[in-house]
matplotlib code that plots the C-alpha trace (Angstrom):
import matplotlib.pyplot as plt

x = [118.9, 119.0, 121.2, 124.9, 124.4, 121.6, 120.4, 122.0, 118.3, 115.4, 111.8, 111.0, 109.4, 111.8, 114.2, 116.5, 120.0, 120.5, 122.5, 123.2, 121.6, 124.5, 122.3, 124.2, 125.2, 122.5, 125.6, 124.9, 127.0, 126.7, 126.3, 125.0, 127.6, 126.4, 126.2, 123.7, 125.4, 123.8, 120.1, 119.2, 118.1, 116.9, 118.3, 117.8, 117.6, 118.7, 121.6, 124.3, 128.5, 130.2, 133.5, 134.1, 136.5, 136.3, 137.6, 140.1, 141.5, 140.1, 141.0, 142.6, 140.8, 139.7, 137.6, 136.9, 134.6, 133.7, 133.7, 137.0, 136.2, 136.6, 134.5, 135.5, 133.2, 132.7, 132.6, 131.2, 130.8, 127.4, 126.9, 123.3, 122.0, 122.2, 123.0, 126.1, 128.2, 128.2, 130.0, 128.2, 128.6, 127.1, 125.3, 123.5, 125.8, 128.7, 131.5, 132.6, 129.0, 129.6, 130.2, 130.5, 127.3, 125.2, 121.9, 121.8, 118.7, 119.6, 118.8, 120.1, 122.7, 124.5, 127.6, 128.3, 126.7, 127.3, 125.6, 122.4, 121.2, 123.7, 123.4, 123.1, 124.8, 123.9, 124.7, 123.1, 121.9, 121.4, 118.1, 115.5, 117.5, 114.8, 116.6]
y = [113.3, 113.2, 110.3, 110.0, 109.7, 109.4, 106.1, 104.5, 103.6, 102.8, 105.2, 102.5, 102.6, 101.1, 102.1, 99.0, 99.4, 99.2, 97.4, 95.6, 93.0, 91.5, 91.8, 88.9, 86.6, 87.8, 88.3, 91.0, 93.4, 96.7, 99.5, 99.7, 100.0, 102.8, 101.8, 99.0, 95.8, 96.2, 96.3, 98.4, 95.6, 95.8, 93.8, 92.2, 94.5, 91.3, 90.0, 88.6, 89.9, 88.4, 90.0, 93.6, 96.1, 98.9, 102.6, 103.5, 106.5, 109.8, 109.2, 112.1, 115.0, 115.0, 113.0, 112.5, 115.1, 113.9, 115.9, 117.2, 115.0, 111.9, 109.4, 105.4, 103.3, 100.0, 99.5, 95.9, 93.5, 92.0, 89.5, 89.5, 85.8, 84.7, 88.1, 90.0, 91.4, 94.8, 97.1, 99.6, 101.3, 98.7, 100.5, 100.5, 97.5, 97.7, 96.6, 93.7, 92.4, 92.5, 88.6, 87.2, 85.5, 88.2, 89.1, 92.5, 95.0, 97.7, 101.1, 104.7, 107.0, 110.4, 110.6, 113.5, 112.3, 116.1, 117.7, 119.1, 118.6, 116.3, 112.9, 109.6, 107.0, 103.2, 101.2, 98.1, 97.2, 94.1, 92.5, 93.2, 96.6, 99.3, 102.5]
z = [97.7, 94.0, 93.1, 92.0, 88.6, 86.7, 85.8, 88.8, 90.4, 89.3, 89.9, 91.3, 95.2, 96.5, 93.8, 92.4, 91.2, 87.0, 85.6, 82.3, 80.7, 77.5, 74.2, 73.3, 76.4, 79.0, 81.3, 84.1, 84.4, 87.2, 86.2, 82.6, 80.4, 77.3, 73.9, 72.5, 73.7, 76.8, 78.0, 81.3, 84.1, 87.7, 89.8, 93.0, 96.2, 98.2, 98.4, 100.4, 102.0, 99.3, 100.7, 102.8, 103.9, 106.3, 104.7, 107.7, 105.6, 103.9, 100.5, 98.2, 96.8, 94.0, 93.6, 96.6, 97.8, 101.0, 104.0, 105.4, 109.2, 107.9, 109.6, 108.3, 106.7, 105.6, 101.9, 100.8, 97.8, 97.6, 95.2, 93.9, 93.0, 89.7, 88.9, 89.5, 92.1, 93.5, 95.3, 98.0, 101.5, 104.0, 106.7, 109.9, 111.1, 114.0, 112.0, 114.2, 113.4, 110.0, 108.0, 104.9, 104.4, 105.9, 104.4, 103.0, 101.7, 99.1, 100.4, 99.8, 101.9, 101.8, 100.4, 102.8, 106.0, 107.2, 104.1, 104.9, 101.3, 98.4, 96.9, 97.4, 96.8, 97.2, 100.0, 101.8, 105.4, 107.6, 106.4, 108.5, 110.1, 109.8, 106.9]

ax = plt.figure().add_subplot(projection="3d")
ax.plot(x, y, z, "-o")
ax.set_aspect("equal")
plt.show()
């Protein structure tokens, strides 16, 4: 699987998200903005759930390029300690088991779970749950 955007993940194993660190202030953001003001910065793989929602309806196309047979998914804002908050899918957890403050770790999931081959997007799963 190829990442949905070039430069989104490091080439490390396991991969990390690539944020941007402001060269003047040190502020960290995600994703890394283009230009000279920010330098690429590999973000922590672990964080805690800051907030979340359940996407219960199929987004309009375009830009959504997922399957016609829509399945709801969880979206979380994950606080990476001392860095930033990132938005990503939550995976490998039942909706009823999601809790603010739960420990999470970065993984990758396909944008379209039904596609034989596709693009990888960032997701977080509960810490201790195998990928």
